[in-house]
VEXDREN-2710 file (C-alpha; in Angstrom, 1 decimal):
% VEXDREN-2710
k/r/px/py/pz
1/MET/26.0/-3.5/-20.3
2/ALA/25.1/-2.9/-16.7
3/THR/25.5/0.5/-15.2
4/TYR/26.0/1.2/-11.5
5/GLN/23.4/3.1/-9.6
6/SER/24.0/4.4/-6.1
7/PRO/21.8/3.0/-3.4
8/LEU/20.4/6.5/-2.8
9/THR/19.4/6.7/-6.5
10/VAL/17.7/3.3/-6.3
11/ILE/15.9/4.2/-3.1
12/ALA/14.7/7.6/-4.5
13/LYS/13.4/5.9/-7.8
14/GLY/11.7/3.2/-5.7
15/ALA/10.1/5.8/-3.4
16/LEU/8.7/7.8/-6.3
17/ALA/7.4/4.5/-7.9
18/GLY/5.9/3.6/-4.6
19/ALA/4.1/6.9/-4.3
20/ALA/2.7/6.4/-7.9
21/GLY/1.6/2.9/-6.8
22/THR/-0.1/4.4/-3.8
23/ALA/-2.0/6.9/-5.9
24/VAL/-3.2/4.2/-8.4
25/MET/-4.1/1.8/-5.6
26/GLY/-6.1/4.5/-3.9
27/ALA/-8.0/5.2/-7.1
28/PHE/-8.6/1.5/-7.6
29/MET/-9.8/1.0/-4.1
30/GLU/-12.3/3.9/-4.4
31/ARG/-13.9/2.3/-7.5
32/ALA/-13.5/-1.4/-6.7
33/PRO/-16.6/-1.8/-4.6
34/GLN/-18.8/-0.5/-7.4
35/TRP/-17.1/-2.9/-9.9
36/LEU/-17.6/-5.8/-7.6
37/GLU/-21.2/-5.0/-7.0
38/ARG/-21.7/-4.9/-10.8
39/VAL/-20.6/-8.5/-11.0
40/GLY/-22.9/-9.5/-8.1
41/VAL/-20.5/-9.3/-5.1
42/ARG/-22.2/-7.5/-2.2
43/MET/-20.0/-5.2/-0.2
44/PRO/-20.7/-4.5/3.5
45/GLU/-21.9/-1.1/4.5
46/GLY/-20.0/1.2/6.8
47/PRO/-16.7/0.7/8.7
48/PRO/-15.1/-2.8/8.9
49/GLY/-16.1/-3.5/12.5
50/PRO/-16.1/-2.3/16.1
51/THR/-12.5/-3.4/16.8
52/ALA/-11.0/-1.7/13.7
53/PRO/-10.9/2.0/12.8
54/ASP/-12.3/3.3/9.6
55/SER/-8.8/4.2/8.4
56/PRO/-5.7/2.2/9.5
57/THR/-3.5/5.1/8.5
58/GLU/-5.5/7.6/10.6
59/ALA/-5.3/5.2/13.6
60/VAL/-1.5/5.1/13.2
61/ALA/-1.2/8.9/12.9
62/GLU/-3.4/9.2/16.0
63/ARG/-1.4/6.8/18.0
64/LEU/1.9/8.4/17.0
65/ALA/0.7/12.0/17.6
66/GLU/-0.9/11.1/21.0
67/GLY/2.2/9.2/22.0
68/VAL/4.4/12.2/21.3
69/ALA/2.1/15.0/22.4
70/LYS/0.5/13.1/25.2
71/GLU/-2.9/14.6/24.4
72/PRO/-5.7/13.8/21.9
73/ILE/-5.7/15.2/18.4
74/ASP/-8.7/16.6/16.6
75/GLN/-10.3/15.0/13.5
76/GLN/-8.6/17.3/11.0
77/ALA/-5.2/16.5/12.4
78/LYS/-6.0/12.8/12.4
79/GLU/-7.0/13.0/8.7
80/THR/-3.9/15.0/7.7
81/GLY/-1.7/12.7/9.7
82/GLY/-3.4/9.7/8.1
83/GLN/-2.6/11.0/4.6
84/ALA/1.0/11.5/5.7
85/VAL/1.2/8.0/7.0
86/HIS/-0.5/6.6/3.9
87/TRP/1.9/8.3/1.4
88/THR/5.0/7.6/3.6
89/TYR/4.1/3.9/3.9
90/GLY/3.6/3.6/0.1
91/ALA/6.9/5.4/-0.6
92/ALA/8.7/3.2/1.9
93/TRP/7.4/0.0/0.2
94/GLY/8.5/1.5/-3.1
95/ALA/12.0/2.2/-1.7
96/PHE/12.2/-1.5/-0.6
97/PHE/11.0/-2.5/-4.1
98/GLY/13.9/-0.4/-5.7
99/VAL/16.5/-2.0/-3.5
100/MET/15.2/-5.5/-4.2
101/GLN/14.8/-4.9/-8.0
102/SER/18.4/-3.5/-8.2
103/THR/19.6/-6.7/-6.5
104/LEU/17.4/-9.3/-8.1
105/LYS/16.9/-7.7/-11.5
106/LEU/13.6/-9.7/-12.2
107/PRO/11.3/-8.9/-15.1
108/HIS/9.2/-6.0/-13.9
109/LEU/5.8/-7.8/-14.2
110/VAL/7.1/-10.8/-12.3
111/HIS/8.6/-8.7/-9.5
112/GLY/5.5/-6.4/-9.4
113/THR/3.3/-9.4/-8.9
114/ALA/5.4/-10.9/-6.2
115/PHE/5.8/-7.5/-4.5
116/GLY/2.0/-6.8/-4.6
117/ILE/1.3/-10.2/-3.0
118/LEU/3.9/-9.7/-0.3
119/ALA/2.5/-6.2/0.5
120/GLY/-1.0/-7.7/0.7
121/ILE/0.1/-10.6/2.9
122/VAL/1.9/-8.2/5.3
123/ALA/-1.2/-6.0/5.4
124/ASP/-3.5/-8.9/6.1
125/THR/-1.3/-10.3/8.9
126/VAL/0.4/-7.3/10.6
127/MET/-2.4/-4.8/10.5
128/PRO/-5.0/-7.0/12.2
129/ARG/-2.4/-7.9/14.9
130/LEU/-1.9/-4.2/15.6
131/GLY/-5.7/-3.8/15.8
132/LEU/-5.7/-1.6/12.7
133/GLN/-8.1/-3.7/10.7
134/VAL/-10.2/-6.8/11.1
135/PRO/-8.5/-10.1/10.1
136/PRO/-9.4/-11.4/6.6
137/SER/-11.2/-14.3/8.2
138/ARG/-13.9/-11.8/9.4
139/ASN/-14.3/-10.2/6.0
140/PRO/-16.7/-11.2/3.2
141/THR/-14.8/-12.8/0.3
142/GLY/-15.4/-9.7/-1.9
143/VAL/-13.5/-7.5/0.6
144/ASN/-10.6/-9.9/0.6
145/VAL/-10.5/-10.1/-3.2
146/MET/-10.7/-6.3/-3.5
147/HIS/-7.9/-5.9/-0.9
148/MET/-5.5/-8.3/-2.6
149/ALA/-6.4/-6.9/-6.1
150/GLY/-5.5/-3.5/-4.7
151/HIS/-2.2/-4.7/-3.6
152/LEU/-1.5/-6.3/-7.0
153/VAL/-2.4/-3.0/-8.6
154/PHE/0.1/-1.3/-6.2
155/GLY/2.8/-3.8/-7.1
156/TRP/2.3/-3.6/-10.8
157/THR/2.2/0.2/-10.9
158/THR/5.3/0.4/-8.6
159/ALA/7.1/-2.0/-10.9
160/MET/6.1/-0.2/-14.1
161/VAL/7.0/3.3/-12.8
162/TYR/10.3/2.0/-11.5
163/GLY/11.0/0.5/-14.9
164/ILE/10.2/3.9/-16.6
165/LEU/12.4/5.8/-14.1
166/ASN/15.1/3.3/-14.6
167/LEU/15.0/3.8/-18.4
168/GLY/13.9/0.2/-19.0
169/ARG/16.8/-1.4/-17.2
170/ARG/15.8/-4.3/-15.0
171/GLY/18.1/-3.3/-12.1
END
């Protein structure tokens, strides 16, 4: 028997799931370079390149803050703002997941996989066009594999946590 959930409930559960997905993806991305090097994939040293900042979320925070304040911000404010952007972005993706899952009612693993791939594709197309990261064509294969794997981890974690918050219901 299906039970109705308000859109706000679905969005809130999705946002919480997206925040959990963001946390797990962050932990995965911290460890992934070491895992890849253990299997023989060499990772580049230092930032991704001269046209991309070290952290896309810090660059977004800096652009937003300087656009509003009309003056530069210091490194601490940039880092704090970057964290706010990072968690808000992940929660927003999770809210989107919740709305889509409540509509499509797909098996969680299937939807988590498709969702992770979609998030990875958006990151690899939109972020370079905004000058926030280098395009995948300029990255070593290992970086691209790590990046897409991180987004799959995000999708799977978001789907699992949403399923738990939803008491096992698909929608």
